[in-house]
C-alpha positions as CSV (number, residue, x, y, z in Angstrom):
1,M,-79.3,-24.9,-29.6
2,Q,-78.7,-21.6,-31.4
3,T,-81.2,-18.8,-31.0
4,P,-82.5,-17.4,-34.3
5,S,-81.7,-13.8,-35.0
6,M,-84.4,-11.2,-34.5
7,R,-84.8,-7.6,-35.1
8,R,-84.6,-5.1,-32.3
9,S,-87.9,-3.4,-33.1
10,I,-90.5,-3.3,-35.8
11,D,-89.0,-0.1,-37.1
12,D,-85.6,-1.5,-38.0
13,Y,-84.5,-0.6,-41.5
14,P,-83.1,-1.5,-44.0
15,F,-84.7,-4.9,-44.7
16,R,-82.7,-7.9,-45.7
17,E,-82.8,-8.9,-49.4
18,T,-84.9,-12.0,-48.4
19,D,-87.6,-9.7,-47.1
20,Y,-88.4,-8.4,-50.6
21,P,-90.7,-10.2,-53.0
22,P,-89.0,-12.1,-55.9
23,N,-88.3,-10.1,-59.0
24,Y,-89.0,-6.7,-57.4
25,E,-88.0,-3.4,-59.0
26,D,-86.5,-0.7,-56.8
27,D,-89.2,1.8,-58.0
28,E,-92.0,-0.6,-56.9
29,L,-91.0,-0.4,-53.2
30,T,-91.8,2.3,-50.7
31,P,-89.9,2.0,-47.4
32,I,-92.3,2.8,-44.6
33,S,-92.3,2.0,-40.9
34,W,-94.4,-1.0,-39.8
35,A,-95.8,1.3,-37.1
36,V,-97.2,3.6,-39.8
37,G,-98.7,0.6,-41.6
38,I,-100.3,-0.8,-38.5
39,R,-101.6,2.6,-37.4
40,T,-103.1,3.1,-40.9
41,I,-104.8,-0.4,-41.2
42,T,-106.1,-0.7,-37.6
43,P,-108.9,1.8,-38.0
44,M,-110.1,0.0,-41.2
45,L,-110.2,-3.3,-39.3
46,N,-112.3,-1.8,-36.4
47,R,-115.1,-0.5,-38.7
48,G,-116.8,-3.9,-38.4
């Protein structure tokens, strides 16, 4: 049994081509850290 590959951390970059949505344009994407995204959305989720 082969173990699937996994990233070392949530901040690994760059993403693989398969991580991007189909038919994306380079100027439509903003590379950010998942940690920044999680830190940003968590307060919004806790507002109730």
